[in-house]
C-alpha positions in Angstrom: 124.3 122.8 51.7 124.5 119.0 51.9 127.6 119.2 54.1 125.8 121.5 56.5 122.7 119.2 56.6 124.9 116.1 57.3 126.7 118.0 60.1 123.4 119.0 61.7 122.2 115.4 61.7 125.4 114.1 63.3 125.2 116.8 66.0 121.5 116.5 66.8 120.8 112.8 66.4 122.8 111.8 69.5 120.7 114.3 71.5 117.5 112.7 70.3 118.8 109.2 71.2 119.8 110.3 74.7 116.3 111.9 75.3 114.7 108.5 74.8 115.5 106.4 77.8 114.4 103.2 79.4 111.9 103.4 82.2 110.1 101.2 84.7 106.8 99.9 83.1 103.8 98.5 84.9 100.1 97.5 84.4 100.0 97.3 80.6 96.9 97.0 78.5 96.7 96.1 74.8 94.4 96.8 71.8 95.5 95.9 68.3 98.9 97.7 67.8 98.6 100.0 70.9 99.9 99.3 74.4 99.1 101.6 77.3 101.1 101.3 80.5 102.1 103.2 83.6 105.5 104.9 84.0 106.6 107.8 86.1 103.1 107.6 87.7 101.4 108.5 84.4 99.8 106.6 81.5 101.8 106.2 78.3 100.9 104.9 74.9 103.3 102.7 72.9 102.8 101.9 69.2 103.9 98.3 68.3 104.4 99.3 64.7 106.5 102.4 65.0 108.0 101.8 68.4 107.2 105.3 69.6 105.9 106.2 73.0 103.9 109.3 74.1 102.5 110.4 77.4 98.7 110.4 77.9 98.4 111.9 81.4 100.4 114.4 83.4 98.7 114.7 86.8 100.9 114.5 89.9 98.8 111.6 91.2 99.1 108.0 90.1 97.3 106.7 87.1 97.4 102.9 86.6 95.5 99.8 85.6 94.4 100.9 82.1 91.7 98.9 80.3 90.6 99.4 76.7 86.9 99.4 75.8 86.0 96.6 73.4 86.1 99.0 70.4 89.5 100.4 71.5 88.2 104.0 71.5 87.9 104.6 75.3 90.4 104.0 78.0 89.3 103.1 81.6 91.8 103.4 84.4 92.4 104.1 88.1 93.4 107.7 88.9 94.0 110.0 91.8 92.8 113.2 90.4 90.7 114.1 93.4 92.9 112.3 96.0 91.5 108.8 96.6 91.9 106.2 93.8 88.7 106.2 91.6 87.7 104.9 88.2 88.0 107.3 85.2 87.7 107.1 81.5 89.0 109.2 78.6 89.5 108.8 74.9 92.2 106.3 74.0 94.1 109.1 72.2 94.1 111.2 75.3 91.9 113.9 76.7 90.0 115.1 79.7 89.3 112.2 82.1 85.7 111.6 83.3 85.2 110.4 86.9 83.0 107.3 87.1 83.1 106.3 90.8 83.0 107.8 94.2 83.9 104.8 96.2 87.0 106.1 98.0 88.6 102.7 97.9 92.2 101.8 97.4 91.3 98.5 95.7 89.7 100.2 92.7 90.5 98.6 89.4 88.6 98.0 86.1 88.9 94.4 85.1 86.8 93.6 82.0 83.6 94.3 80.1 80.3 92.3 80.2 78.7 91.3 77.0 76.3 94.2 77.1 79.2 96.7 77.2 79.2 97.6 80.8 82.5 97.9 82.6 83.3 95.4 85.5 85.4 96.9 88.3 86.7 95.8 91.6 86.0 97.6 94.9 85.6 97.0 98.6 83.2 99.9 99.1 79.9 98.0 99.0 80.8 94.8 100.9 80.0 94.6 104.6 83.3 92.8 105.1 86.7 94.0 104.1 86.7 91.8 101.0 86.7 92.7 97.3 83.6 92.6 95.1 83.0 93.0 91.4 80.5 95.7 90.3 78.8 96.2 86.9 78.9 99.9 85.9 77.1 101.7 83.1 79.6 104.4 82.1 76.9 106.7 80.7 74.3 106.6 83.4 76.7 105.7 86.3 74.2 103.1 87.5 76.0 100.2 89.1 75.0 96.8 90.5 77.0 94.1 92.3 77.7 90.8 90.8 76.4 88.0 93.1 79.8 86.8 94.0 81.8 87.0 97.2 85.5 87.9 97.2 85.8 88.1 93.4 88.5 90.5 92.2 89.2 89.9 88.5 87.7 88.1 85.5 86.6 87.9 81.9 83.4 86.8 80.1 83.1 84.3 77.2 80.6 84.7 74.3 77.9 82.8 76.3 78.1 85.2 79.2 80.0 82.8 81.5 82.3 84.7 83.9 85.7 83.3 84.7 87.0 85.2 87.8 89.7 85.2 90.4 88.7 84.7 93.9 90.7 86.9 96.3 93.0 89.7 95.2 96.8 89.5 95.4 97.4 89.1 99.1 100.2 91.7 99.2 103.2 90.0 100.8 105.1 89.3 97.6 105.9 85.9 99.1 107.2 83.5 96.5 105.1 80.3 96.0 102.5 81.6 98.5 100.2 78.8 99.8 98.3 80.6 102.6 94.6 81.0 103.2 94.0 83.7 100.6 95.4 82.0 97.6 94.1 83.4 94.3 92.2 80.7 92.4 90.2 80.8 89.2 86.5 80.1 89.3 83.7 79.7 86.8 80.2 81.3 87.2 77.4 81.0 84.6 74.9 83.1 86.6 72.5 80.2 87.1 74.2 77.9 89.6 77.0 78.0 92.3 80.4 79.0 91.1 82.9 76.2 90.6 86.6 76.3 91.1 88.8 75.4 88.1 92.3 75.5 89.6 91.8 74.2 93.2 93.7 71.1 92.4 96.8 73.2 92.7 97.6 74.7 96.1 99.5 77.7 94.8 98.4 80.9 92.9 96.3 80.9 89.7 95.0 84.3 88.7 94.2 86.9 85.9 92.1 84.7 83.6 92.0 85.7 79.9 90.1 84.0 77.0 91.5 83.2 73.6 90.5 80.5 71.1 88.3 78.7 73.7 91.2 78.4 76.2 91.7 80.3 79.4 95.2 81.9 79.7 96.2 82.7 83.3 99.2 83.4 85.6 100.4 80.7 87.9 103.5 79.8 89.9 103.3 76.1 89.3 106.9 75.8 88.2 108.2 78.2 91.0 107.9 81.4 89.0 104.8 83.2 87.9 104.3 82.2 84.2 101.6 82.1 81.7 99.6 78.9 81.6 96.4 77.8 79.7 93.6 75.4 80.2 90.2 74.7 78.6 87.0 76.1 79.9 86.5 73.2 82.3 89.9 73.6 83.9 91.4 70.6 82.0 94.3 70.2 79.7 96.6 72.6 81.6 99.7 73.7 79.5 102.6 76.0 80.4 103.0 78.8 77.8 106.0 80.8 79.1 109.1 79.7 81.0 110.5 82.7 82.8 113.0 81.9 85.6 113.4 84.3 88.5 111.3 87.2 87.2 107.5 86.8 87.8 105.2 87.8 85.1 102.7 90.4 86.2 99.6 92.3 85.0 98.8 90.5 81.7 96.4 91.9 79.2 95.1 90.2 76.1 93.8 91.2 72.7 93.2 88.8 69.8 95.8 86.3 71.1 98.5 88.9 71.9 99.2 89.1 75.6 101.3 91.9 77.0 102.7 91.7 80.5 105.3 93.1 82.9 108.5 91.1 83.5 111.0 92.9 85.8 111.0 96.5 84.7 110.1 95.7 81.1 107.1 94.9 79.0 106.9 91.7 77.0 104.5 90.5 74.3 103.4 86.9 73.9 101.8 85.6 70.7 99.4 82.8 71.8 99.0 81.6 68.3 102.7 81.2 67.6 103.6 80.5 71.3 106.5 83.0 71.1 107.4 86.0 73.2 109.6 89.1 72.8 110.6 92.1 74.9 109.2 95.4 73.8 111.9 98.1 73.3 109.9 100.8 75.1 111.7 104.1 75.5 110.3 107.3 77.1 110.7 110.8 75.7 110.6 112.6 79.1 112.4 115.2 81.2 112.9 112.5 83.9 112.3 115.0 86.7 113.2 112.4 89.3 116.7 112.0 87.9 117.6 115.7 88.0 120.0 117.0 90.8 118.0 118.8 93.4 118.6 120.4 96.8 117.5 118.4 99.9 116.0 121.1 102.1 115.7 118.8 105.2 118.3 116.1 105.0 117.5 115.0 108.6 114.2 113.7 107.3 116.1 111.2 105.1 118.1 109.6 107.9 117.0 106.0 108.1 119.5 104.6 110.7 122.1 105.9 113.2 124.6 104.6 115.7 126.7 106.1 118.5 130.3 104.9 119.0 131.1 103.1 122.2 132.7 106.1 123.9 130.2 108.6 122.5 132.8 110.5 120.4 131.3 109.7 117.0 127.9 109.2 115.4 127.2 107.3 112.2 124.2 108.1 110.0 122.6 106.5 107.0 120.8 108.9 104.7 119.4 107.9 101.3 121.5 104.7 101.4 124.8 106.5 102.1 126.9 106.4 105.3 128.4 109.4 107.1 130.4 109.7 110.3 130.7 112.8 112.3 132.6 113.6 115.5 130.5 114.7 118.4 132.5 117.9 118.9 133.3 118.9 115.4 131.6 119.5 112.0 134.1 117.5 109.9 131.8 114.9 108.3 133.2 111.9 106.5 131.3 109.9 103.9 132.6 106.4 104.5 132.1 105.2 100.9 131.6 107.5 97.9 131.2 104.7 95.4 127.9 104.9 93.5 125.5 102.0 93.1 125.9 100.7 96.7 123.1 101.1 99.3 123.4 100.7 103.0 120.5 99.8 105.3 121.9 99.4 108.8 125.0 100.6 110.7 126.7 99.8 114.0 130.1 100.7 115.6 132.4 97.8 116.4 134.7 100.3 118.0 135.7 103.9 117.3 137.7 102.9 114.2 135.4 100.2 112.6 131.8 100.1 111.4 129.6 97.2 110.6 127.2 97.7 107.8 124.4 96.0 105.9 125.4 96.6 102.3 124.3 95.4 98.9 127.8 95.8 97.4 127.9 92.1 96.5 124.5 92.1 94.8 122.6 90.9 97.9 122.4 92.5 101.4 125.3 91.1 103.4 127.1 92.3 106.6 130.4 94.1 105.9 133.0 95.9 108.1 134.7 99.1 107.0 137.0 101.7 108.6 135.0 104.6 110.1 137.1 107.2 108.3 136.7 105.4 104.9 140.5 105.0 104.5 140.3 101.2 104.0 138.3 98.9 101.7 135.4 97.1 103.3 135.5 93.4 104.3 132.6 91.1 103.8 131.5 88.9 106.8 128.5 87.1 105.5 128.4 85.6 102.0 125.8 83.7 99.9 122.8 84.8 101.9 119.7 83.2 100.5 117.2 85.2 102.6 117.4 88.9 103.2 119.1 89.8 106.4 116.7 91.9 108.6 118.9 93.1 111.5 122.3 92.5 113.1 124.2 93.3 116.3 128.0 93.1 116.9 129.3 91.9 120.3 131.2 94.6 122.2 134.5 92.7 121.8 133.9 92.4 118.0 134.2 88.6 118.0 130.6 87.7 117.2 127.9 89.1 114.9 124.3 88.0 115.6 121.7 88.5 112.8 118.3 87.4 111.8 116.6 87.2 108.4 113.1 87.4 107.0 112.6 83.7 107.5 113.0 84.5 111.3 116.2 82.5 111.5 118.8 83.6 114.1 122.5 83.1 113.5 125.6 83.9 115.4 128.7 84.5 113.3 132.2 84.2 114.8 134.9 86.3 113.3 138.5 85.1 113.1 140.1 87.9 115.2 139.3 90.2 118.1 137.8 92.8 115.8 135.0 92.5 113.3 137.4 93.4 110.5 138.2 89.8 109.7 138.1 88.3 106.2 135.1 86.3 104.8 137.1 83.1 105.0 137.7 83.5 108.7 134.0 84.1 109.6 131.9 81.0 110.5 128.4 80.5 111.7 128.6 79.0 115.2 124.9 79.0 116.1 121.6 78.8 114.3 118.0 78.9 115.6 114.8 79.1 113.5 112.1 77.4 115.5 110.3 80.4 117.0 106.6 80.2 116.3 106.3 84.0 116.1 109.8 84.8 115.0 112.8 86.4 116.7 113.4 90.1 117.5 115.2 92.5 119.9 118.7 91.1 119.5 121.4 92.4 121.9 124.6 91.5 123.7 125.7 91.6 127.3 128.6 94.1 128.0 131.1 91.2 128.4 130.1 89.7 125.0 129.3 86.4 126.6 125.5 86.4 126.2 123.2 87.2 123.4 119.6 87.9 124.3 116.6 87.9 122.0 112.8 87.7 122.0 110.9 84.8 120.5 107.2 84.7 119.7 105.2 81.8 121.2 102.2 79.9 119.9 100.1 81.4 122.7 100.9 84.9 121.4 103.2 85.7 124.3 106.8 86.9 123.8 109.6 85.1 125.7 113.1 86.3 126.4 115.9 83.8 125.6 119.7 84.0 125.9 122.5 82.2 124.1 125.7 81.5 126.0 128.6 81.8 123.5 130.9 79.6 125.6 128.8 76.5 124.7 126.5 78.1 122.1 123.5 76.9 124.1 120.2 78.6 124.1 118.1 79.0 127.3 114.7 80.7 128.0 114.9 83.0 130.9 111.2 84.0 131.2 108.0 82.0 131.5 105.8 81.1 128.5 102.7 82.1 130.4 103.4 85.8 130.6 104.4 88.3 128.0 108.0 89.7 128.5 110.3 91.9 126.4 112.6 94.9 126.1 115.6 93.2 127.9 118.7 95.2 128.9 121.8 94.1 130.8 123.4 95.5 133.9 126.9 97.0 133.5 128.5 93.9 135.0 126.5 91.5 132.8 125.1 89.6 135.9 121.6 90.9 135.6 119.0 91.1 132.8 116.3 93.7 133.2 113.1 93.5 131.2 109.5 94.6 131.0 106.7 92.0 131.6 102.9 91.9 131.9 102.5 90.4 135.3 100.0 92.5 137.1 96.8 90.8 135.9 93.5 92.0 137.3 90.2 90.4 136.2 87.2 92.5 135.4 84.8 89.7 135.7 82.2 90.6 138.3 
């Protein structure tokens, strides 16, 4: 009997281990030994003692931003049970959610509790301007009242009833080291006098204040990466607590000096008393429905880019990050690269035999060339790109590749040979331009490959057409700055440039 039992353990234990897999974890909340977080669009509970996870919600809508009540018995969160994101609550062990708001607002989020036990949540529903506002809500009577603060989006109270809040929400661009007009800053409000800013001496982001041991812990990108910092209640004595490089810390939550937060796809725990952090080994027991093979009923809906060969004999398509080539008069499709783990974003024919692609094969999106039938390995044209390439165009003779990035910098790359299948070592940047006030767009080549045209945005909000002559790599504007021009196209002999322009101006002033 012992032999049979041992055999059963050896057989079934690997299955149990496989069933528990890593996921992508977001918006955690902590109370004592329990962490609640979002994964697969649902709320999950993780026990710090046992290391076990269990699912709390199963609705097909998104449930996120959990917040424990002060006693840990109730869980408040944003859910989409009736469509629009609204505030709900349910027992912390799971149960039927109760709807608390009817704001129909995408900014909905529970942030903290006031000292009298009312939940403070963020909404844009009651402000006359499209800015966030904090509301105080009685979860029993559903009576609510606004806090007398403009543009407040997050916060916490101390024992004296002083609110430490974030002015402005996350501005949404995911720009590293953002220093624009909607910087998140931490303010102090005692309810008696005007609020005062605690972090305005730093022109970057300071957000998500949390109190512990008379110090305010918060997120800031003062060292270039979003890390945990702390300061006293007057904004003095600022100290760095974590030292992450590259991965920003997100969505922190605190309980008795333990701060849980998202870093990358994982959850981490910081002990404020010991000043130590560790990654939580969270694993999900799930059927992972999104990982199962499934039929694509309408694959045409997944096509993200396409290109026609110069003579019209072939078409290249990108669908779900994979590249396919099909003859115009045949149904023999070819998948150019069947290797897994590579995603393609843009495709263009260099000629009937060669494709140019924007591929992440090297780890970053770079421009590659590959044979259209997939018979040869790809060759990398750009290398070491620091800013994500946005678009590219190959000259008809294959000697040049023009591309722009998300910093609105235009570059022209010259390949070593007469085709774009040259090696990386033979491709050099011959021209660079990054001074357009409103960025560059609409890149294109003349049929003889001599001229590159592009649009540049001007400070007066107009768009101007410019060309670059590859013989001297000199840029020249070809339209006026006083009128809006765009959509350029060359004549077949490359002697004329056609475009659309706003030039018929009629005043309506009587």
